[in-house]
Residue, then its C-alpha position, 0 to 999 in steps of 0.5 A: x523517443x521525444x516527449x510523449x503527448x496524449x494524442x500519441x495514444x489516440x491512434x493505437x487505441x482507435x485501431x484497437x477498438x476498431x478491431x473489436x468492431x467499434x466505431x471510434x471518434x475523438x473529443x466527443x463532448x468532454x470525453x477524449x475517446x468514444x466508441x460505439x458498437x450496435x446497441x451496446x453502451x458507449x465505451x469512453x476512454x480517457x487518455x493521459x501520458x501517465x497516472x494522475x489524480x486528474x485522470x481518475x477525476x475525469x474518468x469518474x465524471x464519465x461514469x455518469x454517462x456509461x459504466x464502460x469507462x477506461x483509463x489509458x496511459x502510456x506504458x513505461x518500463x522498469x520496476x517503478x512503472x510496474x509498481x505504479x501500474x499495480x497500485x493504480x489498477x487496484x484503485x481503478x478496480x475499486x472505482x469500477x474503471x477499466x485500465x489500458x496501457x499503450x506501448x508507443x514503441x510498437x503501438x501495443x495496446x493491453x487491457x489490464x482491467x475491464x470496468x465492473x462493480x467492486x466487491x471488496x474482499x476483507x482479510x480476516x488474518x489482517x483484521x485479527x492482527x490489527x485488533x490484537x495490536x490495538x488491544x495489546x498496545x497500552x495507551x495511545x503513544x503515537x501521533x497520527x500521520x507520523x512516519x513508521x520509524x520509531x513508532x511505539x508498538x505493543x511489541x516495543x512496549x513489552x520490550x521496554x517492560x522487560x528492559x526496565x525490569x532488567x535495569x532495576x534487578x540486573x541479569x534475570x532468567x526469562x521466566x522471572x522477567x515474564x512473571x514480574x512484567x506480565x510479558x508472556x513472551x519475554x524469554x523469546x523476545x530477549x533471545x530474538x533481541x530485535x532492538x539490540x537491548x538485551x544480551x545473554x549472560x548465561x543459559x536463559x539469563x539475560x541482562x540489559x545491553x548498553x543500547x538498552x540502557x540508552x534507550x530507556x534513558x531516552x524514553x525517561x527523558x521524553x516523558 
């Protein structure tokens, strides 16, 4: 198949809406597709070959005319398109828009989402996790907009306390480190060794690894 154009989506969309009892006309005013059926509110469909911010802007503008506004894009294949579809469907739902895909190989039209008011569902579990991390983190060690790599989390700060204690006192039992640093999960943390900073030298006894020593030196030089 050659290069896709927006007009390639029109006939499959028109046929689909005709089958639902709508009379369909293209390029009415600023709208790509307008469909009317009896006394129902008009349906507007904005066409694009793929997802874009401009497509959402157009659809939002049409909501001043009717609540029944759909985005329509050419359906792609593969994991990348599925991910784009999932993300853009979530955005469309929040904006009260419908979403349609058209598979041009056989003109299959699929309605993934109908327009409707959005009622957000908050996750108490995610909120609690966010607030726990906020409360446990000491100070504000990161800069907003940074990449996720190397961010200082409360977990990392606790690990650094444990590492600093081992650097100063040598191999210690986990209970001793927990008591001295205030990190209740010290034993579990050193046993899991998420960062490669610790090494077990005896049952329940941990020492600082060369990687841990290097990490502490980098942290000291950055301060």
